[in-house]
C-alpha positions in Angstrom: -13.3 6.3 -1.4 -14.3 9.1 -3.6 -11.7 10.3 -6.3 -12.3 13.3 -8.3 -9.7 13.6 -11.3 -9.3 17.1 -12.9 -7.9 17.0 -16.4 -8.0 18.7 -20.0 -7.7 15.2 -21.3 -10.7 12.8 -19.8 -9.8 10.3 -21.8 -6.6 9.8 -19.8 -8.6 8.3 -17.4 -10.2 5.3 -19.4 -7.6 2.9 -17.9 -9.1 3.6 -14.4 -12.0 1.3 -15.6 -10.1 -1.7 -16.3 -8.7 -4.6 -13.8 -8.6 -4.1 -10.3 -9.3 -0.4 -10.3 -12.0 -0.8 -12.6 -13.7 -3.4 -10.7 -13.4 -1.3 -7.6 -15.2 1.4 -9.2 -17.9 -0.9 -10.5 -18.5 -2.4 -7.2 -18.7 0.9 -5.4 -15.4 0.7 -3.3 -14.3 3.6 -5.2 -16.3 6.6 -6.4 -14.7 7.7 -9.3 -15.7 11.0 -11.0 -13.8 12.5 -13.9 -13.8 16.1 -14.9 -13.0 18.1 -17.8 -11.1 21.2 -16.4 -12.4 23.1 -19.8 -15.8 23.1 -18.7 -14.8 25.9 -16.3 -13.7 28.4 -19.0 -15.6 31.1 -20.5 -13.7 32.1 -23.5 -14.4 30.8 -27.1 -10.8 28.9 -27.0 -11.6 27.5 -24.0 -8.2 28.6 -22.7 -6.5 27.2 -19.5 -3.0 28.3 -20.0 -1.5 31.9 -20.2 2.1 33.4 -20.5 4.6 33.3 -17.3 4.8 36.4 -15.5 8.6 37.0 -15.3 9.3 35.3 -18.8 10.4 32.2 -19.8 9.4 29.3 -22.2 6.3 27.7 -22.4 2.7 28.4 -20.5 1.4 27.9 -17.3 -2.3 26.8 -16.4 -4.4 29.8 -15.2 -5.7 29.9 -11.7 -9.1 30.9 -12.7 -10.6 27.6 -14.1 -8.7 25.5 -11.5 -10.7 27.8 -8.6 -13.8 27.1 -10.3 -13.4 23.8 -11.1 -12.1 22.7 -7.4 -14.8 25.0 -5.9 -17.8 23.3 -7.8 -16.2 19.7 -6.8 -15.6 20.4 -3.3 -19.2 22.1 -3.2 -20.6 18.3 -3.8 -20.2 17.3 -0.1 -21.0 13.7 1.3 -23.5 13.2 3.9 -20.2 11.9 5.8 -18.8 15.5 6.3 -15.5 14.3 4.6 -13.2 17.1 3.3 -11.3 16.5 0.2 -7.4 16.4 0.1 -6.0 17.9 -3.1 -3.1 15.9 -4.8 -1.2 17.9 -7.4 1.1 15.7 -9.4 4.7 17.6 -10.2 8.4 17.0 -10.8 8.9 19.6 -8.1 6.4 17.5 -5.4 7.4 15.0 -2.6 8.5 11.5 -3.6 5.4 9.1 -3.9 6.1 6.0 -1.9 4.6 3.0 -0.5 4.2 4.4 2.9 2.3 7.7 1.3 0.2 5.2 -0.6 -0.8 3.3 2.6 -1.5 6.8 4.2 -3.7 7.8 1.2 -5.7 4.7 1.2 -7.2 6.1 4.7 -8.2 8.8 3.4 -12.3 9.4 2.3 -11.6 11.8 -0.4 -8.8 12.7 -3.0 -9.0 15.4 -5.8 -6.0 14.8 -8.1 -5.4 18.0 -10.3 -3.5 17.2 -13.9 -1.4 20.0 -14.7 0.0 20.7 -18.1 2.5 22.8 -19.9 5.0 24.2 -17.0 2.4 23.6 -14.5 -0.3 25.3 -12.5 -0.4 28.4 -11.1 1.4 28.3 -7.6 -1.6 30.4 -5.9 -3.9 27.3 -6.6 -1.9 25.0 -4.2 -1.5 27.9 -1.6 -5.2 29.1 -1.7 -6.6 25.5 -1.2 -3.6 25.1 1.7 -5.4 28.0 3.4 -9.0 27.0 3.0 -10.6 25.1 6.2 -13.0 23.2 3.8 -10.3 21.2 2.3 -8.0 19.0 4.4 -4.9 19.9 2.6 -2.7 19.8 -0.2 0.0 17.8 -1.3 2.4 18.3 -4.2 3.9 14.8 -5.4 6.5 13.3 -7.7 6.6 9.9 -8.9 10.2 10.0 -10.0 12.8 12.5 -11.0 11.9 12.9 -14.7 9.7 15.3 -16.3 6.3 14.1 -18.1 4.0 16.2 -20.5 1.5 16.1 -17.9 -0.2 15.0 -14.7 -2.3 12.4 -16.1 0.2 9.3 -16.2 1.3 10.3 -12.6 -2.3 10.3 -11.5 -3.4 6.7 -13.0 0.1 5.4 -11.5 -0.9 7.0 -7.8 -4.3 6.0 -8.0 -3.6 2.6 -8.6 -1.2 2.3 -6.3 -3.7 3.5 -3.5 -6.8 1.6 -5.0 -5.2 -1.8 -4.7 -4.7 -1.1 -0.6 -8.4 -0.4 0.1 -10.1 -3.5 1.3 -12.0 -5.5 -0.8 -10.0 -4.4 -3.8 -7.1 -7.4 -4.0 -8.7 -10.9 -4.5 -6.3 -11.9 -1.7 -5.3 -9.1 0.8 -2.2 -11.1 1.8 -1.1 -10.3 -1.4 -0.2 -6.7 -0.8 1.9 -7.6 2.8 4.4 -9.4 0.5 4.8 -6.5 -1.9 7.9 -4.6 -2.2 8.1 -1.7 0.3 5.4 -3.3 2.2 5.4 -2.7 6.2 7.0 -5.5 8.0 10.1 -7.6 6.6 9.6 -5.9 3.1 10.1 -2.4 4.2 12.9 -0.4 2.4 13.5 -3.7 0.4 12.3 -4.8 -2.8 10.6 -8.1 -3.4 12.8 -11.2 -4.9 12.1 -13.3 -7.7 9.0 -15.5 -8.0 8.2 -18.7 -10.0 5.2 -20.5 -11.0 4.5 -24.0 -13.3 6.1 -25.8 -15.0 9.2 -26.7 -12.7 11.3 -26.7 -15.6 11.2 -24.2 -18.5 13.5 -24.0 -21.3 16.2 -26.0 -19.2 15.7 -23.5 -16.1 14.5 -25.0 -12.9 12.9 -23.6 -10.2 14.7 -23.2 -7.2 14.5 -27.0 -5.3 13.4 -25.1 -2.0 10.4 -23.5 -3.4 9.4 -27.3 -4.1 10.5 -28.5 -0.4 7.5 -27.9 1.5 9.4 -26.4 4.3 7.4 -23.3 4.7 10.1 -21.5 7.0 12.8 -22.2 5.3 11.0 -21.0 2.0 10.4 -17.9 3.9 14.1 -17.4 5.1 15.1 -17.7 1.3 12.6 -15.2 0.5 14.0 -12.7 2.5 17.4 -13.6 1.5 16.6 -13.1 -2.3 14.8 -9.9 -1.6 17.8 -8.7 0.1 20.2 -9.9 -2.8 18.0 -8.3 -5.5 17.7 -4.9 -3.1 21.6 -4.7 -2.9 22.1 -5.4 -6.7 19.0 -3.0 -7.6 18.3 -0.6 -5.2 21.8 0.0 -3.2 20.2 3.4 -2.1 17.4 2.4 -0.3 18.7 0.8 3.1 22.4 -0.6 4.8 21.8 -4.2 4.4 25.1 -5.1 5.8 
């Protein structure tokens, strides 16, 4: 999978060279390319923003540098003929969910455009939605809050997608028991987990986990997942 990250702060992408994602990049599972948007500016101040039409506070990222950057990136097509999907992190986008991460894990090529200030001029998303040499545009939010820019959201989404790619997790079955994973974990969160020692500071591991009865353990885990979902995420589903 190829992932291009466009930002005015390339240093923000450093965590993508660490841990599981970093190993996936090092082994070639992910072709990660980080771009500085200011490389496509032409004034002495390397400006990427301007005042908003219609007035109001803040600044808006101008379409000019974004257009040049995205055109240059899409021009570096691979021999497979894959088309890039443009992902724009924004609080006004659709919610980022585990099912969406599963969909994106099937994509050959993602370009993530990290906005700043009041966001990217809306014509950028409109333009690339209409382009036949792009697979589409998705504006997406990681939660009902506002960040200073799209970089932190991009890191979240890239890691969520990367761990679903073949060869990234040491044990692929790990993803099958994640919160929101397809199957019985769909729409519920994972229950509590335990490891050695069997007793820690007076707290014992539940006896069922030491029983060796795998069917009973599985039933207990389902029950605990449902209890935790009721307590922490009652909005997710009707568990009655």
